[in-house]
N, C-alpha and C positions, 0 to 999 in steps of 0.2 A: 529854479531849474533842478531837475533830478528827482522830481516828485510825481511827474505825470506817468500814466500807465505805459507799459511796454507796447510796442506795435503788435497788432493782431495778425501776425503773419500766417497763423493757422487758417485764416479765412481766405487766403489767396491760393490760386492754383499754381504752385511753384514747381511741380514736377517737370513741366515742359522746359522751364529755364534751366533746371538742374541737368536734365537729359541732354539739352543742346549746348550746355556750357555758355549760355548767352548772358554776358555781363559786361559792365564798363571796364572792370579790371580783368586781367587774364583769369580764365576759369576752366577747369576740367570738368569731367562728369562727376561732380561732388556736390554735396549740399552746402550752399553758400547763401548769405544774406547781406544786404547793405545795412550799414549802421551809421547814424549821425551822432557824433560825440560832442559836437559844438554847433553853434549857429553864428551867422554873421562873419564879418571880416574887418580887421582894423586898418586895412590898407585902402588906398584911394586910386586904384588903377583907372585910367581914363577910358579903357576899352570895356569896362565892366559896369553892370548895373547895381552891384552890391553897395557902392557908396551912397546911392540914392535910396535903395530899398532896405538894406540890412547892414548899417554901418558900424554896429557894435558887436564885438566878438564876445560870446558867452559860452564858456566851456562847462560841460557836465562834470560832476565829481567823478574821479577815477573809479571809485567803488561802484557807482551807478552804471558806468559804462561796462565794467567787467561783469557786474550782476546780469546785465542784458545778454552778454555773450554766453555766460554760463547757463542762463535760463533756456536759451534756444539750443544750446548744445544738449542739455539734458531732456528737453521736451520734444525737440524736432530733429535731434542728431545732426545739427548744423556744425560743420567743422572748419568753415572758412568764412571770414567776415571782411567785407569790403567797406572801409571807412570812407564815407562820401561827403565829408565836410568841405567847405571852401578852404579852410586853413586849419587842419586838425592839430598842428604842432606849435601853435602860437606860444603856448606856455610849455617850455621845456620841463619845468617842474612837474606839470600834470602829465606830460608824456612819460616821464620816468615813473611816476606813480602808477599809471596804467600798466606799464611793463612789470613793475614789481608785484602788483596784484595778480597779474596773469601767471607770473612765475610761482608765486606762493600757492596759488590754487592748482597748479600743475595740470591745466586743462589741455587735452590733446587737440588744439586748434591752431590754425594759422590766420593771419590777418594782413591786409594790404591797404596802403594809402592810395585809394583808387582814383580820386579826382585830382590829385596833385596837392602839393604843399609848398610853402616858401622854405626852401632848403636852409636858408640862413637861420631859421628858428630852431633847427637841429644844430646846436652850437658845437658839439664835441663828438669825436669818434667814439668815446666811451658810451654816449647815448645810443649811437648806432649799434654798438655791441650789445647793449641792454635790449634794444628793440629786436635784434636777431634772436637773442636768448629767449625772448618772450613770444616768439612765433611770427615776427614780421618777415614776409617773403617777397614783398613787392613795394616799391616806392616810386610814385610819379612826382616829378617836380618841374617847375616852369621857368626856365631862363627867359623865355619869350623872344629874346634877340641877343645877338652877339655885339650889337651896336649900343654903346652908351648914349649916343645922341638920340637914338630911337627909344631907348628906355626912358629918357627924360620926357619925351613926348607922351609916353604911356604912363608917366608918373609912377614907375615901378623900378626902383634901384635893384640891381642884382649883383651880388659878389661873385664874379666869374671864377676867381681862384678858389673860393670856398666851395663852389659847386663842383669843380674838378676834384678837389681833395675829398669831398664826401662821396662823390660818385666812385672814385677809386677805392675807397674804404668799403662801400657797399658791395662792389664787385668782389673784393677780397673775402667778404663775409658770406657771399652767396645770396645776397638780396638782389633780386631782379629789379632793374631800373628803367624808367622811361623819362625822357626829357622833352618838354613841349615848347614849341616855338609858334609865334603868330606871324603870318605873312599878310601883306597888303594893308598894313596900318597906314592911315593917312600921313603923308610926309615921308614914307619909306623911299629910299633910293637904291640904286644898284649897289652902291658901296655898302649900304646897311645890309643888304641881302648877302653880300660876299662875307661880311663879318659874321653873320649868323652861320653860314656854311662852315667857316673856319672854326667857330666855337663848337658846332655840332661835331666836327671831325675830331677835335680835341677830346670831347666827351666820349666818343666811340673808342678812341685810343686808350682811355683809362678804364673802359669796360662797360659803358652804358649799353643796355641791350636794345632799346627802342628809341627812335627819334620820331616824334609826332609833330606834324606841321598842320596847323589849323588856319583857315582863312578868316581874316577879320570880318566880323559881321556888325553892321551898325544897329546894335540893339537900342530900342527906344529907352531913354533914361541914362545911357552911357554918355559921358562927356564927349567922346570922340565921334559919336554918331552925327553930331552937328557939322562935322568937317566934310561929310560927303554931300555935295550939293548938286551933283549931276544926275540925280534920279528924281522922279516925280512922286514916288511912293515907296515905302519900305518893302513892299512885295516884289519890287524889281531887283 
């Protein structure tokens, strides 16, 4: 990994996206591009198809990631990069190396964790400070639920206190944040929903900018998709 050619973004009609600011992460009328810095995911969430399709996390070397950013800054004047991995921060060591490379090259760019990451893999506030210094301006992370019981069903442990601590720090640093929750997971109760609302409220109080709530979808290949048996076909 790290030896394949860079994406041929020059072959795509990007001007419309840039003019409209149409992107998964927040975007203004600026030149931005998505970037994949890793593939796969080491976690086994039951609502996700990654455990079946892409179960091994492989991170690109920090130098190769920053080489790609620098290339598109110099050739296409791209100044904002939307990291679109499943879990870009699995290796905190690599996260810090990417930041250090960006700082050393002094590139006038920003970057965002657009798809979301497991916030516990960002272990320290010092790493957040380094990310900010290296140009990070947006982080999406996924508590999924405020209910530990429901998180067990999803097979996705989440450290709620760590999430609050890191969200507070990102607010202090001026990093915009988004917290993502899932509604309608099989087995969810009114009590679970109440706990999610309570945790979302706590996140808002420490400075989270956006709360995103997505509806559970029974994706073929996800373990929990088998729990929905009152439909005849996925299209319903």
